[in-house]
ZAFI-339355 format. One record per residue: residue in three letters; z, x, y of N, C-alpha, C, O, CB in turn. Coordinates in steps of 0.001 Angstrom, whole numbers, plus 500000, padded with zeros to 6 digits. Atoms other than C-alpha are relative to their C-alpha. Glycine has a CB too. Example, Ala and Ser with C-alpha at 12.3 -4.5 7.8 and 13.67 -1.06 7.14 Angstrom:
ALA500000500890498810507800512300495500500000500900501200500665501936501181501246499008500027SER499940499180498810507140513670498940500730499230501090500899499739502198498585500414500462
//
This chain:
MET499765501331500514972906313803113426498827499626499090497673499716499509500175498970501161PRO501082500408500898970929312607110390499274498760500539499877497904501186500556499718498590ARG500807501147499533968135310146111126499497499223498803499222499791497746498804500467500883LYS500548500878501032966965307187109075498741499355500549498707498919501700501038498918499556GLY501233500658499600963474305828109223500022498530499624500656498136498644498802500687499364PHE500182501407500342962617302145109292498746499487500688498294500054501683501239499154500407LEU501220500590499473959603299994109981500332499120501202501241498293501141499272499185498910LEU499831500819498807959373298475113450498660499353500322497667500041500561500525500847501207ARG501231500729499688956785295797114087500055499563501461501012498921501894499812498764499050LEU500069500324498579955728295395117725498649499369500317497648499683499673500228501264500866PRO501305500485499542953043293396119480499186501189500543499745502116501130500169498884501100GLU500866498888499603950079295656120222500129500315501485500121501485501868498549499682499666GLU499889499783498556950437295164123991501268500788500330501242501679501179499998498653500750LEU498739499306499771954070296320123885499891501458499549500353502362500246501152499290499258LEU500179498637500487953181299364121799499130500810500957499412501982501205499379499991498599ASP500855499306499031950411300259124262500791500395501241500634501504501750498808499117500395GLU499165499694498829952885300058127164500970501134499689501161502034500507500779498748500454LEU499075498930500394955393302219125276499279501335499888499825502367500277500678499659498668ARG500781498758500109952678304788124531499732500589501390499883501792501605498659499736499261GLY500264499529498638951753304998128203501244500543500673501200501595501311499423498882500835TRP498733499583499407955380305244129330500448501320499383500874502228500095501084498912499805ALA499609498769500691956124307901126705499147501176500481499666502273500686499865499830498467ALA500880498928499539953109309931127825500400500452501405500411501649501692498527499536499984GLN499573499648498642954265309781131464501293500809499988501481501694500823500187498735500841GLU498704499328500105957737310964130413499939501237499105500943501920498897501043499034499468MET500211498859500901956260313620128087500918499920498776501544500905498385500239501323500751ARG499242500231501226957999312111125042499059499410498960497989498900499291501221499057500254SER500713500727501042956754310868121708500378498523500140501354498195500814500345500556498559VAL499654501427499967956720307088121257501366499796499354502189499034499861498916499143499274ASN498699500105500661959629307461118831501117500462500946502150499802501059500014500838498696GLY499004499486499064961530309567121388500241499040501155501372498890501618499567501348500537GLN499864500955498899960840307000124111500796498779499565501658498305500306498621499572500516ILE499261501153500511962100304115121982501475500366499850502350499583500220499413499521498642GLU498609499566500161965241306092121136500679500134501363501827499722501526500065501344499237TYR499458499848498649965758306949124827500351498631500600501444498445501134498988500739500906VAL499789501334499439965394303304125895501171499292499316501993498662499981498724499158499866LEU498902500640500731967736302061123161501352500629500347502338499917500534499755500093498490ARG498735499335499642970400304679123950500443499617501408501624499367501648499854501530499895ARG499672500377498626970218303876127661500522498568500050501494498282500748498769500151500913ALA499559501397500032970536300149126938501413499892499417502233499121499916499016499142499175LEU498656500015500588973575300793124718501046500509500996502122499923501115500033500855498721ARG499057499484498996975253302905127433500250498968501092501396498722501468499468501304500623GLU499868500977498916974549300285130124500778498769499554501432498121500371498623499586500508ALA499271501155500535975991297572127861501418500372499562502168499520499086499237499399498822GLY498679499554500417979095299670127170500149500073498493501254499927497972501043499090500561ARG499979499982501462978166299984123494499529501324499409499197501393498226499146498886499467ALA500446498702500509977217303663123215500989500505498957502193500283499086499853501029501154PRO499094499446501012978615305400120125501022500940500643500702501646501599499201500749498912ARG498945499134499459981900307215120792499582501459499930498951501911498975501319499792499238GLY500260498567499981981597310819121787498567500363500350498230501546500399500339500580498680GLU501393499690499671977933310517122706499895500299501478500300499500502322499057498834499612SER500192499654498595977087312323125891498643499482500449497736499307499635500110501539500223PRO501301500480499520974292311080128120498930501060499790499237502252499780500078499612501489PRO501060499015500189970912312710127554499842500835501264500125500349502360498665499309499634PRO500180499179498800970130315610129887498948499390500903497947498843500440499608501437499625ARG500967500503499023968354314601133065498830500954500075498994502169499970500648499823501396ARG501172499153499808964849315851133511500066500571501407500483499887502342498668499205499771ALA499906499313498711964599318355136356499167499328501082499492499424502265499566501439499850ASP500872500619498997961830316388138046500380498552500276499581497805500841498553500069499548ARG499550501370499788963874313157138143501311499995500765502094500941500679500158499264498662GLY498745500161499294966674311930140357501077499456499075500814499224497895499820499083501198PRO498899500478500830970083310698139127499726498650499345500285498347498290501244499906500827ASP500300501315500565968652307219138527498801500043499047498383499010498522499733499002501121GLY501147499875500892965753308594136460498670499813500687497616499962500067500115499021498898ALA501236500211499248963230307865139198499453501341500488500219502278500712500242499044501195PRO500554498765499478960806310536140375500480500217501440500773499246502138498456499974499933PRO499568499754498633961803312258143639498984499424500991497823499202500647500194501510500239ASP500892500509498975960349310938146885498889501022500258499124502231500245500781499686501305ASP501134499135499723956928312330147647500001500330501491499886499426502318498657499328499569PRO499974499642498584957084314309150915498727499585500727498747499408501945500209501490500153ALA501259500423499371953450313313151553500102498569500508499336498172501386498832500124499007ASP499848501387499570954644309707151948500754499897501319500712498852501968500720499195498931SER499175500040498786956912310629154893499174500136501239499713500122502345501041501084499974
//
């Protein structure tokens, strides 16, 4: 799918949070923003037709949360 670039202005605090979240998820900031937007579109029932959900990361559960830590049990 072709991509188009555009300027996105964000408050510095929000960008810092996105950078941290992206680093935890091992994504670029751009990839994290795209992931969040696609997820929001799916949850709102507005995902583009024919778009399949992104593959789940192996270290995440079905809800995207990390698995329970056995050390906590």
